C-alpha positions as CSV (number, residue, x, y, z in Angstrom):
1,X,91.2,105.6,97.2
2,X,94.3,103.5,95.9
3,X,93.0,103.4,92.0
4,X,91.9,106.9,92.1
5,X,95.3,108.1,93.8
6,X,97.4,106.3,91.3
7,X,95.8,107.0,88.0
8,X,95.4,110.8,88.8
9,X,99.1,110.8,90.1
10,X,100.3,109.2,86.7
11,X,98.2,111.2,84.3
12,X,99.2,114.3,86.3
13,X,102.9,113.6,86.9
14,X,103.5,112.5,83.5
15,X,102.1,115.7,81.8
16,X,103.7,118.1,84.2
17,X,107.1,116.5,83.8
18,X,106.8,116.2,79.9
19,X,105.7,120.1,79.9
20,X,108.6,121.1,82.1
21,X,111.2,119.0,79.7
22,X,109.7,121.0,76.8
23,X,110.3,124.3,78.4
24,X,113.7,123.0,79.2
25,X,114.1,122.1,75.5
26,X,112.8,125.6,74.4
27,X,116.3,126.6,76.2
28,X,118.4,124.6,74.0
29,X,119.7,122.4,76.6
30,X,121.4,119.2,75.4
31,X,119.7,115.9,75.6
32,X,116.3,117.9,75.9
33,X,116.5,120.0,72.6
34,X,115.7,117.1,70.1
35,X,113.1,115.2,72.2
36,X,109.8,114.8,70.1
37,X,106.5,114.4,71.5
38,X,106.8,110.7,72.2
39,X,110.0,111.0,73.6
40,X,108.7,113.6,76.0
41,X,105.7,111.6,76.9
42,X,107.7,108.5,77.4
43,X,110.4,110.6,79.9
44,X,107.2,111.8,81.8
45,X,106.0,108.5,81.9
46,X,109.1,107.3,83.3
47,X,109.2,110.0,85.8
48,X,105.8,109.1,87.2
49,X,106.8,106.0,89.0
50,X,107.9,106.2,92.6
51,X,110.5,103.6,94.4
52,X,109.2,100.4,95.3
53,X,112.4,99.2,96.9
54,X,112.9,102.4,98.7
55,X,109.6,102.6,100.0
56,X,109.3,99.0,101.1
57,X,112.7,99.6,102.9
58,X,111.5,102.4,104.9
59,X,108.5,101.0,106.0
60,X,110.0,97.9,107.2
61,X,112.9,99.9,109.1
62,X,110.2,102.0,110.7
63,X,107.6,98.8,111.2
64,X,105.2,100.9,109.5
65,X,104.3,98.1,106.7
66,X,101.0,97.5,108.5
67,X,99.7,101.0,109.0
68,X,97.6,102.8,106.9
69,X,99.9,105.1,105.3
70,X,102.1,102.3,104.4
71,X,99.2,100.1,103.3
72,X,98.1,103.1,101.1
73,X,101.7,103.8,99.6
74,X,102.2,100.0,99.0
75,X,98.9,100.0,97.2
76,X,99.9,102.7,94.9
77,X,103.1,101.1,94.2
78,X,101.7,97.9,92.9
79,X,99.4,99.6,90.5
80,X,102.7,101.6,89.4
81,X,104.4,98.2,88.6
82,X,101.0,97.2,86.9
83,X,101.4,100.4,84.7
84,X,104.9,99.4,83.9
85,X,104.2,95.9,82.8
86,X,101.6,97.0,80.6
87,X,103.9,99.9,79.0
88,X,106.6,97.2,78.4
89,X,104.0,94.7,77.0
90,X,102.8,97.5,75.0
91,X,106.5,98.4,73.1
92,X,107.2,94.7,72.5
93,X,105.3,95.5,69.2
94,X,105.1,91.5,68.5
95,X,101.6,90.1,67.2
96,X,100.1,87.5,70.2
97,X,99.8,83.9,68.7
98,X,96.2,82.5,68.2
99,X,96.9,80.1,71.0
100,X,97.5,82.9,73.4
101,X,93.2,82.5,74.1
102,X,94.5,79.2,76.1
103,X,96.5,81.1,78.3
104,X,93.7,82.0,80.7
105,X,92.3,78.2,80.9
106,X,95.8,76.8,81.6
107,X,96.2,79.3,84.3
108,X,93.2,78.3,85.8
109,X,94.1,74.8,85.8
110,X,98.0,75.6,87.1
111,X,96.6,77.7,89.8
112,X,95.2,75.0,92.3
113,X,98.5,73.0,91.7
114,X,100.5,75.7,92.7
115,X,98.6,76.2,95.7
116,X,99.0,72.8,96.9
117,X,102.9,73.1,96.4
118,X,103.1,76.4,98.2
119,X,101.0,74.5,101.0
120,X,103.6,71.7,101.4
121,X,106.8,73.2,100.5
122,X,109.1,74.3,103.6
123,X,110.4,77.7,104.4
124,X,113.8,76.8,103.1
125,X,115.4,77.0,99.7
126,X,112.5,75.0,98.4
127,X,110.0,78.1,98.9
128,X,112.3,80.2,96.8
129,X,112.7,77.9,94.0
130,X,109.0,77.3,93.9
131,X,108.5,81.1,93.4
132,X,111.2,81.1,90.8
133,X,109.6,78.4,89.1
134,X,106.1,80.0,89.1
135,X,107.5,83.2,87.9
136,X,110.0,82.0,85.0
137,X,109.1,78.4,84.6
138,X,105.4,78.6,84.3
139,X,104.3,82.1,83.8
140,X,107.3,83.7,81.8
141,X,107.8,80.8,79.5
142,X,104.1,80.1,78.9
143,X,103.3,83.6,78.0
144,X,106.5,83.6,75.6
145,X,105.3,80.3,73.8
146,X,102.1,82.3,72.8
147,X,104.2,85.5,71.8
148,X,102.9,87.5,74.7
149,X,105.7,89.4,77.1
150,X,107.2,87.1,79.5
151,X,106.9,89.8,82.4
152,X,103.5,90.1,82.0
153,X,103.4,86.0,82.4
154,X,105.4,86.2,85.9
155,X,103.0,89.1,86.8
156,X,99.9,86.6,86.5
157,X,101.8,84.0,88.2
158,X,102.1,86.4,91.1
159,X,98.6,87.1,91.0
160,X,97.5,83.5,91.0
161,X,99.7,83.5,94.1
162,X,98.5,86.7,95.7
163,X,95.7,85.1,98.0
164,X,97.5,82.2,99.5
165,X,98.2,82.6,103.2
166,X,101.9,82.1,102.6
167,X,102.3,84.8,99.8
168,X,103.6,87.2,102.3
169,X,106.3,84.5,103.2
170,X,107.4,84.1,99.4
171,X,107.2,87.6,98.6
172,X,109.7,88.5,101.5
173,X,112.0,85.9,100.3
174,X,111.8,87.0,96.6
175,X,112.5,90.6,97.7
176,X,116.2,90.1,98.4
177,X,116.7,88.8,95.0
178,X,114.7,91.6,93.4
179,X,117.6,94.0,95.2
180,X,120.2,91.8,93.6
181,X,118.8,92.1,90.3
182,X,118.6,95.7,90.5
183,X,121.6,96.2,92.0
184,X,123.0,94.4,88.4
185,X,120.6,96.4,86.5
186,X,122.2,100.0,88.0
187,X,125.4,98.3,87.5
188,X,124.7,97.8,83.6
189,X,123.5,101.6,83.6
190,X,126.8,102.6,85.3
191,X,129.1,100.4,82.9
192,X,127.6,103.0,80.1
193,X,130.0,105.9,81.2
194,X,129.9,108.8,83.7
195,X,126.9,110.9,83.2
196,X,127.6,114.3,81.1
197,X,127.1,117.7,82.5
198,X,123.9,118.0,80.8
199,X,122.6,114.6,82.4
200,X,123.4,116.4,85.8
201,X,121.8,119.6,84.8
202,X,118.8,117.9,83.8
203,X,118.5,115.4,86.5
204,X,118.9,118.4,88.8
205,X,116.6,120.5,87.5
206,X,113.8,117.4,87.5
207,X,114.6,116.8,91.1
208,X,113.2,120.5,91.8
209,X,109.8,118.9,91.2
210,X,109.9,116.1,94.0
211,X,108.4,118.6,96.7
212,X,105.5,119.3,94.1
213,X,104.7,115.5,93.6
214,X,104.8,115.3,97.4
215,X,102.2,117.9,97.8
216,X,100.2,116.2,94.8
217,X,100.3,112.9,96.4
218,X,99.0,114.6,99.7
219,X,96.4,116.6,98.0
220,X,95.1,113.2,96.4
221,X,95.2,111.2,99.6
222,X,93.3,113.8,101.6
223,X,90.6,114.1,98.8
224,X,90.0,110.5,99.6
225,X,89.4,111.3,103.4
226,X,92.4,110.0,104.9
227,X,93.9,112.4,107.7
228,X,96.2,115.0,107.1
229,X,99.0,113.0,109.3
230,X,98.6,110.0,107.2
231,X,98.4,111.6,104.1
232,X,101.8,113.3,104.6
233,X,103.3,109.8,105.8
234,X,102.3,108.1,102.6
235,X,103.4,111.1,100.5
236,X,106.7,111.3,101.9
237,X,107.2,107.5,101.4
238,X,106.3,107.9,97.7
239,X,108.5,111.0,97.2
240,X,111.1,109.3,95.2
241,X,111.5,108.6,91.4
242,X,111.7,104.9,90.7
243,X,114.0,102.2,89.7
244,X,111.0,100.8,87.4
245,X,111.2,104.3,85.7
246,X,114.7,103.1,84.5
247,X,113.4,99.7,83.3
248,X,110.4,101.7,81.4
249,X,113.2,103.8,79.8
250,X,115.6,101.2,79.1
251,X,112.8,99.3,77.1
252,X,111.7,102.8,75.4
253,X,115.3,103.2,74.2
254,X,115.4,99.7,72.9
255,X,112.5,100.3,71.0
256,X,114.0,103.4,69.7
257,X,111.2,105.6,71.5
258,X,114.2,107.7,72.9
259,X,117.9,108.4,72.4
260,X,120.9,107.6,73.8
261,X,122.1,109.7,77.1
262,X,118.4,109.9,78.5
263,X,118.7,106.9,80.7
264,X,121.7,108.3,82.4
265,X,119.9,111.5,83.0
266,X,117.0,109.7,84.4
267,X,119.5,107.4,86.7
268,X,120.9,110.6,87.9
269,X,117.6,111.9,89.1
270,X,116.4,108.6,90.7
271,X,119.8,108.7,93.1
272,X,119.4,112.0,93.6
273,X,115.6,111.7,94.7
274,X,116.7,108.9,97.0
275,X,118.9,111.3,99.0
276,X,116.5,114.1,99.2
277,X,113.5,111.4,100.4
278,X,115.7,110.0,103.1
279,X,116.6,113.6,104.6
280,X,112.6,114.3,104.1
281,X,111.6,111.1,105.9
282,X,113.9,112.3,108.8
283,X,112.0,115.5,108.9
284,X,108.3,114.0,108.7
285,X,107.1,114.5,112.3
286,X,108.6,118.1,112.6
287,X,107.1,119.1,109.3
288,X,103.8,117.9,110.8
289,X,104.7,119.6,114.1
290,X,105.3,123.1,112.3
291,X,102.5,122.8,109.6
292,X,99.8,120.9,111.6
293,X,97.2,123.3,111.1
294,X,97.9,124.3,107.5
295,X,98.0,120.4,106.7
296,X,94.7,119.8,108.7
297,X,93.0,122.4,106.6
298,X,93.1,119.9,103.7
299,X,91.3,117.4,105.4
300,X,87.7,116.3,104.4
301,X,85.5,114.9,107.0
302,X,84.4,112.2,107.9
303,X,87.7,110.5,107.8
304,X,87.8,106.8,106.2
305,X,86.8,104.2,108.6
306,X,90.3,102.7,108.6
307,X,92.2,106.1,109.3
308,X,89.6,107.5,112.0
309,X,90.7,108.4,115.6
310,X,90.5,105.4,118.0
311,X,88.8,106.1,121.2
312,X,89.8,103.5,124.2
313,X,86.6,105.0,126.1
314,X,87.1,104.2,129.8
315,X,89.9,101.5,129.6
316,X,92.5,102.1,132.3
317,X,94.7,98.9,131.6
318,X,96.1,98.2,128.1
319,X,97.7,94.9,127.4
320,X,99.6,94.7,124.2
321,X,99.8,91.4,122.4
322,X,96.7,88.9,122.9
323,X,98.2,85.7,122.6
324,X,98.2,82.9,125.1
325,X,100.2,85.1,127.6
326,X,98.3,88.0,126.7
327,X,95.0,86.5,127.1
328,X,95.9,85.0,130.4
329,X,96.8,88.1,131.9
330,X,93.7,90.3,130.6
331,X,91.4,87.5,131.8
332,X,93.0,87.7,135.1
333,X,93.1,91.8,135.0
334,X,89.0,91.7,134.2
335,X,88.3,89.6,137.5
336,X,90.7,92.1,139.5
337,X,89.7,95.3,138.1
338,X,86.8,94.9,135.9
339,X,86.1,95.8,132.4
340,X,88.5,98.5,132.3
341,X,90.7,96.6,130.3
342,X,91.7,96.7,126.9
343,X,93.4,94.3,124.6
344,X,95.3,95.3,121.5
345,X,96.6,93.0,118.7
346,X,97.6,93.5,115.1
347,X,96.0,90.0,113.9
348,X,92.9,90.1,112.3
349,X,91.5,86.7,112.8
350,X,92.5,86.5,116.7
351,X,90.9,89.7,117.1
352,X,87.7,88.3,115.8
353,X,88.0,85.3,117.9
354,X,88.5,87.2,121.2
355,X,85.5,89.9,120.2
356,X,83.3,86.4,119.7
357,X,84.2,85.3,123.1
358,X,83.4,89.0,124.6
359,X,86.6,90.3,125.4
360,X,87.1,94.3,124.6
361,X,89.9,94.0,121.9
362,X,90.8,96.3,119.2
363,X,93.0,95.9,116.1
364,X,96.3,97.8,116.3
365,X,99.9,97.5,115.9
366,X,101.5,98.8,119.1
367,X,105.1,99.1,117.3
368,X,103.8,101.5,114.7
369,X,103.6,105.2,115.1
370,X,100.6,105.5,113.1
371,X,98.4,103.6,115.9
372,X,99.7,105.8,118.5
373,X,98.8,108.9,116.7
374,X,95.5,107.8,116.0
375,X,94.8,106.5,119.5
376,X,92.7,109.0,121.9
377,X,94.7,108.4,125.0
378,X,93.4,109.3,128.4
379,X,95.8,111.0,131.5
380,X,94.5,108.4,134.0
381,X,95.6,105.0,132.4
382,X,97.0,102.7,135.0
383,X,99.2,100.4,133.5
384,X,100.1,98.4,130.3
385,X,101.1,94.9,130.1
386,X,103.5,93.8,127.2
387,X,103.3,90.3,126.0
388,X,104.1,90.1,122.5
389,X,105.4,87.0,120.9
390,X,109.2,88.4,120.2
391,X,111.2,89.8,122.5
392,X,112.4,92.6,120.0
393,X,108.9,93.6,119.4
394,X,108.4,93.6,123.4
395,X,111.3,96.0,123.6
396,X,110.0,98.3,120.9
397,X,106.4,98.3,122.2
398,X,107.9,99.4,125.7
399,X,109.7,102.4,123.8
400,X,106.5,103.4,122.1
401,X,104.6,103.0,125.7
402,X,107.2,105.2,127.2
403,X,107.2,107.9,124.4
404,X,103.4,108.4,124.5
405,X,102.4,107.5,128.2
406,X,105.7,108.6,129.8
407,X,104.2,108.1,133.5
408,X,102.5,104.9,133.1
409,X,103.8,101.9,134.7
410,X,104.6,98.8,132.5
411,X,104.9,95.0,133.0
412,X,106.3,93.0,130.2
413,X,107.5,89.3,129.7
414,X,110.8,87.8,128.7
415,X,112.3,84.2,128.1
416,X,116.0,84.6,129.5
417,X,117.5,86.7,132.3
418,X,119.5,88.9,129.7
419,X,115.8,89.8,128.2
420,X,114.6,90.7,131.5
421,X,117.7,93.3,132.3
422,X,117.1,94.8,128.6
423,X,113.2,95.4,129.3
424,X,114.4,97.1,132.4
425,X,116.9,99.4,131.0
426,X,114.2,100.5,128.3
427,X,111.9,101.4,131.4
428,X,109.7,98.6,132.5
429,X,108.7,98.5,136.3
430,X,108.1,94.9,136.2
431,X,109.7,92.0,134.0
432,X,109.0,88.4,134.6
433,X,111.3,85.8,132.8
434,X,108.5,83.4,131.6
435,X,110.4,80.2,132.0
436,X,111.6,80.5,135.1
437,X,108.0,81.8,136.6
438,X,106.6,78.7,135.1
439,X,109.1,76.6,136.6
440,X,108.5,78.1,140.4
441,X,104.6,77.9,139.5
442,X,104.8,74.4,138.6
443,X,107.0,73.5,141.8
444,X,104.5,75.3,143.9
445,X,101.9,73.7,142.5
446,X,103.4,70.2,143.0
447,X,104.2,70.9,146.6
448,X,100.6,71.7,147.1
449,X,99.4,68.6,145.8
450,X,101.7,66.5,147.8
451,X,102.0,68.3,151.0
452,X,98.7,70.7,151.2
453,X,97.1,73.5,149.8
454,X,100.0,76.1,150.6
455,X,102.7,73.9,149.4
456,X,104.8,74.1,152.5
457,X,106.6,71.0,153.7
458,X,105.6,69.4,157.1
459,X,108.3,70.3,159.9
460,X,109.8,66.8,160.1
461,X,110.1,66.5,156.3
462,X,111.7,70.0,156.1
463,X,114.1,69.1,158.6
464,X,115.1,65.6,157.2
465,X,118.5,65.1,155.6
466,X,118.0,65.4,152.1
467,X,119.2,61.9,151.4
468,X,116.2,60.3,153.0
469,X,113.9,61.5,150.3
């Protein structure tokens, strides 16, 4: 699905944009009139990318990174980054050294060492330093030694670490630096001067194709059997031009494939697309509400398993977060209410462990609207228990439950009194302070063990002066 969409979109977007610029060139508009076929192809290719930084930020803010739409969008972006690196390597024009054949065995030897180090570094500066050392000190430098493009070496180093369990943590730490470098890159473009009127005109004209790009992505996703709602979400996440397109254009400018002034035109289009995508993202649910039936007509059935509707069958009690507290609540509810309890957790490993022990658990991120839009809810659900690992997650989960199940009763856990108050403010019916409850339970059990099963003090002990005990 991701491979097919990324490749088809790259071909169609490149061809269509180049064709549109050719039409503009026939009108004699400056910056377009003197473009040859190579220049048209390069500019079209640069406009075929979608912004990784913008998409990742939007997904993180909406807690949709783990959603089907989010995973698909990120998959397309990763392939587009690979296309960009391949282009940068191709335009370098340097013939590789015969020693380049040794790169593969060297990386096979270095890979286990990097994994060993990643297992042992901490979570602070040493993790960041390891990431830079792997990308720059090993990947880029090794490739440059044999006359290969350093960018490709950094990419290979990242691929070596991609399957490690701490790869997401490392990527998250390095993403902040990517944002910083990107700001510096935009600054360097801005220092070239204010874009000309022709640059603004062409940037505005190219911006008009954004709705067509979004529809093309939507159509491609539905061809691969994603639901219309998921396809629309993924397409809107990708409805921007990319900072990577600027990097591609800068490399082409350096090699003389395009002339001066085109980079400013592309920068204008990228900036304007960010504004347009922000507005479109806010209208996402309204768009689906208005055009739902028309968009659904594009669906192909059956939809892929990962995007299918989730049927919770006869479950009437939902437990969100199947950690230690959630598992304890689940087991107690099963004893009291029978098999009408359903656990929900995003962790695949945890899910498999619970299923192996006979618990009724499904995989889902309760903070993600995609989960709620896929789940088939029954009107007679009795109540929900929220026991996720972080207080912020509990608050957001309660908001989702209240949004999609406004009349259901909710119980949730907290660690401090002020968190109990915050949970009650967002609609929790029963909120319990775990530390306080644990202390009370411990005291009850201790008193029960010393003075009897009910934990009550004998009368002569209860009436005695405190100093006597």
